[in-house]
C-alpha positions as CSV (number, residue, x, y, z in Angstrom):
1,M,0.0,0.0,0.0
2,M,1.4,3.4,-1.0
3,S,2.1,6.0,1.7
4,I,0.6,9.5,1.4
5,S,4.1,10.8,0.6
6,D,4.5,8.3,-2.2
7,K,1.1,9.2,-3.6
8,I,2.0,12.8,-3.7
9,K,5.4,12.2,-5.3
10,S,3.8,10.0,-8.0
11,N,1.2,12.6,-9.0
12,P,2.9,15.7,-10.6
13,K,-0.2,17.9,-10.2
14,L,-0.7,17.0,-6.6
15,K,3.0,17.4,-5.9
16,K,2.9,20.9,-7.4
17,L,-0.1,21.8,-5.3
18,V,1.4,20.6,-2.1
19,Q,4.7,22.4,-2.8
20,W,2.8,25.6,-3.4
21,M,1.0,25.2,-0.1
22,L,4.2,24.6,1.8
23,V,6.8,26.7,0.0
24,S,6.9,30.4,-0.9
25,S,10.0,31.8,-2.6
26,Y,12.1,28.8,-1.4
27,K,11.1,29.4,2.2
28,P,8.4,27.6,4.3
29,R,5.2,29.5,4.5
30,L,4.3,31.2,7.8
31,W,1.6,28.6,8.7
32,V,4.1,25.8,8.2
33,R,6.6,27.6,10.6
34,I,4.0,28.2,13.2
35,F,1.7,25.2,13.1
36,I,3.8,22.3,11.8
37,N,7.5,22.7,12.4
38,P,7.3,22.9,16.2
39,F,5.7,19.5,16.3
40,K,7.7,17.9,13.5
41,H,11.2,18.9,14.4
42,T,13.1,18.3,17.6
43,R,15.4,20.4,19.8
44,G,17.2,19.0,22.8
45,K,17.1,20.4,26.3
46,S,19.0,23.7,26.7
47,S,19.7,24.0,23.0
48,V,19.7,27.6,21.6
49,V,18.9,28.9,18.1
50,R,19.7,32.6,17.9
51,W,16.7,34.7,16.7
52,K,18.5,36.0,13.6
53,T,19.1,32.5,12.3
54,R,17.2,31.6,9.1
55,L,15.5,28.2,9.5
56,D,14.3,27.0,6.1
57,L,12.7,23.9,7.5
58,F,10.0,21.8,5.8
59,P,7.9,18.9,7.2
60,F,8.9,16.4,4.6
61,H,12.5,16.1,6.0
62,K,13.8,16.0,9.5
63,F,15.6,18.6,11.5
64,E,17.1,17.5,14.9
65,L,19.2,19.6,17.3
66,G,20.8,18.0,20.2
67,E,21.0,19.0,23.9
68,N,23.1,22.1,24.8
69,S,23.9,22.9,21.2
70,L,24.0,26.4,19.8
71,V,23.2,27.9,16.4
72,E,24.6,31.4,16.1
73,D,23.1,34.5,14.4
74,F,22.9,34.8,10.6
75,S,23.2,31.1,10.0
76,V,21.0,29.3,7.5
77,I,19.7,25.7,8.0
78,N,17.8,24.1,5.1
79,N,16.3,20.6,5.1
80,G,14.5,21.0,1.8
81,V,16.3,18.2,0.0
82,G,17.5,16.1,3.0
83,D,17.5,15.6,6.7
84,V,19.7,17.8,9.0
85,H,20.9,16.3,12.3
86,I,23.0,18.3,14.6
87,G,24.2,16.4,17.8
88,S,24.6,17.5,21.4
89,D,27.1,20.1,22.7
90,T,27.8,21.3,19.2
91,I,28.4,24.9,18.1
92,V,27.3,26.2,14.8
93,G,29.1,29.5,14.4
94,I,28.0,32.9,13.0
95,S,26.9,32.8,9.3
96,N,27.2,29.1,8.7
97,I,25.1,27.6,5.9
98,I,24.0,24.0,6.3
99,I,22.0,22.3,3.6
100,G,20.9,18.7,4.0
101,P,21.4,15.8,3.8
102,V,23.8,16.5,6.7
103,E,24.6,14.6,9.9
104,I,26.8,16.5,12.4
105,G,27.9,14.6,15.6
106,N,28.4,15.6,19.2
107,N,31.0,18.2,20.5
108,V,31.6,19.6,17.1
109,M,32.9,23.2,16.6
110,L,32.0,25.0,13.5
111,A,33.7,28.4,13.2
112,Q,32.3,31.3,11.1
113,H,31.2,31.5,7.5
114,I,31.3,27.8,6.8
115,V,29.3,26.2,4.0
116,I,28.2,22.5,4.4
117,S,26.0,21.4,1.6
118,G,24.8,18.0,0.7
119,L,23.2,19.4,-2.5
120,N,24.6,20.0,-6.0
121,H,22.9,21.3,-9.1
122,G,23.1,19.0,-12.1
123,Y,24.9,20.3,-15.2
124,S,25.0,17.3,-17.5
125,D,22.7,18.9,-20.2
126,P,24.6,21.8,-21.8
127,V,21.4,23.3,-23.2
128,I,19.6,23.7,-19.9
129,P,21.0,26.2,-17.3
130,P,22.2,24.3,-14.1
131,S,19.6,26.2,-12.1
132,R,16.8,24.4,-14.0
133,Q,18.4,20.9,-13.9
134,P,17.6,18.3,-11.2
135,V,19.5,18.6,-8.0
136,V,21.8,15.8,-6.8
137,T,22.2,15.0,-3.1
138,A,24.8,13.0,-1.2
139,K,24.9,12.9,2.6
140,I,27.7,14.7,4.5
141,V,28.7,13.1,7.8
142,I,30.8,15.0,10.3
143,E,31.7,12.8,13.2
144,D,32.1,13.6,16.9
145,D,34.7,16.1,18.2
146,V,35.5,17.7,14.8
147,W,36.7,21.3,14.6
148,I,36.2,23.2,11.3
149,G,37.9,26.5,10.8
150,A,36.3,29.7,9.4
151,N,35.5,30.1,5.7
152,S,35.7,26.4,5.0
153,V,33.6,24.5,2.5
154,V,32.5,20.9,2.9
155,T,31.1,19.3,-0.3
156,A,28.4,16.8,-0.8
157,G,29.1,13.1,0.1
158,V,32.1,13.8,2.3
159,R,32.7,12.1,5.7
160,I,35.0,13.8,8.2
161,G,36.3,11.4,10.8
162,K,36.2,11.8,14.6
163,H,38.4,14.4,16.2
164,S,39.8,15.7,12.9
165,I,40.6,19.4,12.4
166,V,39.9,21.4,9.2
167,G,42.0,24.5,8.8
168,G,40.4,27.8,8.0
169,G,39.6,28.4,4.3
170,S,39.8,24.7,3.4
171,V,37.7,23.0,0.7
172,V,36.9,19.4,1.8
173,A,36.1,17.5,-1.3
174,K,36.9,13.9,-0.2
175,D,36.7,11.9,3.0
176,I,39.0,12.8,5.9
177,P,40.1,9.9,8.3
178,E,39.8,10.2,12.0
179,Y,42.4,12.1,14.1
180,C,43.8,14.2,11.2
181,V,44.6,17.8,10.5
182,V,43.8,19.0,7.0
183,V,44.3,22.3,5.2
184,G,44.1,23.8,1.7
185,N,42.0,23.6,-1.5
186,P,41.5,20.8,-2.0
187,A,42.1,19.9,1.7
188,R,45.1,17.5,2.3
189,I,46.3,15.8,5.5
190,I,49.3,17.6,7.1
191,K,49.2,15.9,10.5
192,R,47.9,12.6,12.0
193,F,47.7,11.6,15.7
194,N,50.0,8.8,16.7
195,F,48.5,6.9,19.5
196,E,51.8,5.1,20.3
197,T,53.7,8.3,21.0
198,A,50.6,10.5,21.8
199,T,51.8,13.2,19.4
200,W,50.5,14.8,16.2
201,D,52.9,13.7,13.6
202,K,53.6,15.7,10.4
203,I,52.8,14.0,7.2
204,D,55.4,14.3,4.4
205,K,54.1,15.8,1.2
């Protein structure tokens, strides 16, 4: 038996009507923000979302914010094309942009002006502008205890391993193992933690 969601997706006219009811200029309509989102999305105890944050949240995907986490002013969180999960004791710094599908762990520090986007616009058809081509999504996973420096970009489909550090201004376009320091565009590993010597060892180029 088809779910309501599947029925809507399989009927183009119905899908268009539902989208119009929920979305206005790429933002959720006021009635969605007031009457649906507070019951659909979850925020943990003592979590804070600053009032100047833009929450473009829709009911057809999840948004979860863990306990004691903070989302600073001027940030944008959008779950329009995929779930957004932010763990506990995590800081989302000023002017971050997070577009799902994204999973961020516990005790993560995101500095300022970071873009984390699980979405890409298609460009395979050279006749059609990319803005009109279907979007492609790939989940980003940022594991526990990660620190990402200011002005960094994390691209779709990337996994950043536990307790790794991303230097400011880096572009992370491929997976980063646990306990590494990466810098640059594209980001490359410059240090890795050595558990035998308890030191951060430099990696030769």
